[in-house]
Residue, then its C-alpha position, 0 to 999 in steps of 0.5 A: m887437509r887429510a894429514m892435518k886432521a888426522e894428526l889433530d884428532r890423534t893428538m887431542s885423543q892421545l894427550k887427553g890423559k896428561t896432567n895438562p892435556p891440550y884444550f885447543l889445537s890449531y894447525s895452519v899451513t901456508e903455501v907460497t908460490s912467488t915469481v919475482i922479476t926485477a930489472n935495473m937501468g934496463a938489465l934483468d938482475i932477478d928472475v926467480t920462481s919459488k914455492n914453499r910450505i910453512l906449518d904453524v902450530d897453535l897448542r894451548v894447555g889450561s883453559y879458554q880463560l887462562d892458558n899458556t899464552r898468557s903474558i908473564r909480567g916482569v919479563a922483558f924478553e923470553m928466549g924461544r917464546g912459542t913455536r916458529g914456522v916449520e918447513m913442510p915437504m912440497g909433495d902430497d905424501e901423506r905419511a911424510l906430511r904427518s911426520v912433520i906435523w907430529s914432530a912439531t906438535d910434540k915440541a909445541y906441547r912440551s913448550a906449552a906445558e912448561r910455559y903454563g907452569k910459569v904463567l901460574t906462578n907469575l900470577q901468584v907473585k905479581v899484582r892483579e892484572e888490569d885486564t882479566s879477560a880470557d886468553l882465547s875467545h869461544e867461537r863457533a866452527y867454520v868450514s870452507l874448502k875452495t880450490p885456488v885459481p892459479f895466476e895466468y900471465d905472459t911471463a915473457m911480456w912482463r920480463d920485457r916491460v920490466r926491462a923497458l921501464s927501468a931502461m927509461c932511467a938509464g943515461k939520465e943525468h943525476i939518476l943514480s938508479g932505476r929499478v923496477s920489479f914485478q912480483t906475483d904471490l899466490l898464498v894457499k892457506y889451510v887451517v884446521n882446529s879442534e873446534g871443527t874449523m876446516i878452511q882452505s882459502s887462497e890470497p893471490i896478489v900481484k905487485m909492481f914497484v918502481i924506485v928512481k934514486a937521485k942524490a943532492d950535492d949536500g949528500m941527501s938521498l932522494p928516492m922516488y917510489e911508486s907501487y901498484s897492487a892488484y888481485a890479477v895482472d889485468r888490474l894493473p895499469s897499462k904500460k903507457q900509464m906506467e911509462k908516464e909514471v916513471q917519467r914523473l918520478i925521474d922529473i921529480a927526483r931531478a927537481l928535488r936535487t936543487a929544491p931548497l931544504l925546509e927547516t923545522y916547521t909548525g903550521p897548517a897543512i894539506l895531507s893528500g889522500r895517500a899521505s892521510g891514508v898512511f897518516f891514519h894507518e900509523i897514528f890510529g890503526h896500530r893503536v886500535e889493534g886489540h891485543r895492544q890493549k892487554d899488553v901492560n907495556s903498550s901505551q893503550t892510547f884509545k882505551p879510555f876513549l871508547n864511545k868518546q869523541i876522538l875526531p871531528s864529527f864528519i869523520n868515520v874510520v872503517f876497516d873492511p877486509t870484505i871489499k876488494s876494490l874501491r872506486g875502481n882500484d884494487i885494495v889489497g887488505a882483503f881476505e875471506y878468512d883470517d889466520d885464525g879461521m874466522p870470517g873477516k868482518r867490516v869494523v866501524a872503528v869510528d862513527s861520526g867522530i866517536f870511537r867505537s871498536f878495536l880490531m879483534s883476533r881471538a885474543p879477548i880484551e875488556n868489553f870485546p870477548n870475541s873476534n871480529g876477523h882481524g887475526r893476521r900473520q905472516a907464515g911462521f909468526k904468532t897471530v895477533s890483531r892487525q889492520s885490513n882495508l883502512i877507509v877514512e870516510a868524510t860525511t862533509t867535504v869541499p872541492y880540492d881547490t876549496l881546501r887549498t883556499m882554506l889552507r891559505r886562509e889558515c896561513s893568514k889567520q896564523n900569520k904564516e907565510f906559507g902552509l905545506l902540501f904533502e903530495d906523496i908519501q913513502g911510508g912511516f912508522t909509530f911507537t906504541g909502547r910506554t917506555v918511548p915517546n908515544a909518537f909517529n913519523v910519517q915519511p913524505l916524498v913530495v912536499y910543496k910549500v903553498f904561499a898565503d899570498g897565492r904565489p906558485d907552489e915551491l917544491v921543498r925537501g928534507v922533512d919528516l912529519i911527526g907528532t902525537p896521535l890525540t893532538t894531531f886528531n884535534n887539528i883536523v879541520a876539513a876534508a876534500d871530495d877526492l880519494g887517495i889509496f895507498n897499497g903496501v905491506c905492513g910489518a909488525e910483530s906478526g910479520g908482514v901482511p898486505v894492507s891498504a889505506s884510503s882517505p880523502s885529502l885533509l886540512v890539518s890546522t897544525i902540523e909539525v915537521q922535523k929535519k930528515q936524516k941524511s947521508q954525509a957521502k957526496p954524489p959520484l965523482l964521475s958521471d954515468p958512463s952511459l951518458k952521451s957527451k955534447e958531441g953525441r959520442p958515448 
């Protein structure tokens, strides 16, 4: 912090006399300590601990209203835009640290001054911008210096658990891979800027991933996933709970091998809480990230709907980085300060179905001149507005069994033999640009047919959930009284950041699915050598 502050003061003072002096300068250093232990089929294959520091420099010339970060319209791609993260020494030699900061700052200033000239020229030759908001918001300074608390856990015990859990997949017919990983990350973040902000904060997170893979005879890969995320190792499930979950994944992967393929389908469906959480993350969350509303190439789906109805009146959507757990489960999109050094704030994006707010970093947009604490990035990337803990709230709910009854009733109403139940989800992606269809694709893992006549549910495979946001929102009919939580890492233009998405199960009157892409490679010709013969010999 001393090195960062000293170089910041020196830069702002000594560059004051330049033709285009910096009006704002921010240094961010992210120190990451990671441990990764991974096993496949009972054998460890990764066991590493690493530590590094990354410096990011945000230097701006011009003014809060107009600076070098303004988009240059008409240019599809800029080589070398901005500065990438710079590796910092790991020691505490202040002179060495200042030397790296000085070098990176010099490069950043030259780049900023050159680009500012291009911005001014671009303004003269292009039509008037749709959104003439400032390039940086005026904010007060924040000071918070907290000493990080290191992780404490028994490494040997977690090696044994990872090995034992993955070994459950060995020797199982049709199971091609069983990988289990344990990872701890301690991020210590330092932020200083020319406005007086000084932040030292830490973000610990522990993650476990289970991946069980099988393959159908028609070549379709059948991966099953489970993940656990928490802020401390004692917040993870017990070994017994994890063993039960691994066995469930094995059983479903085997069942999916012979499950029938589902053809293209349009009709009613239930999205489980986890599935609807990812659904909202993809079709809503990315479209309310504020910086996209200023991008002329973005679809700006919800910009015309400010203070208008976009969802049923019984639905609220909140983004809240200030809470770390929900119904006793950790949700990993929490932080005290964002990567702009602004305190994270609870944002009510949808209130009783009415769209109220975007997620904001320090890049203002029309009607939203200030940050609400959602400027986020992975070290080495430029900060933009990103999601935190997305929470879908339903003010009117029904028991889950009633939701299933409503699904069957909707099937009969639409003269459909069956509806779909999306029980578990892998993830998804979405397109927010104007040059491609403004659609989403959510990738389910476990899907069932729910028959209108009450027959037992049937497991099916081979489909992705697709659609467009506004049409899909209009089809939400009801919500259950349960809650599903999805923790993960979201990747976008500012890198990967931890997020969560929580929601009750939802009934949707019309959903569309398409066939999933599949491999053309057949299953292995020979059986797994670890399988025992019928006589009991290996």
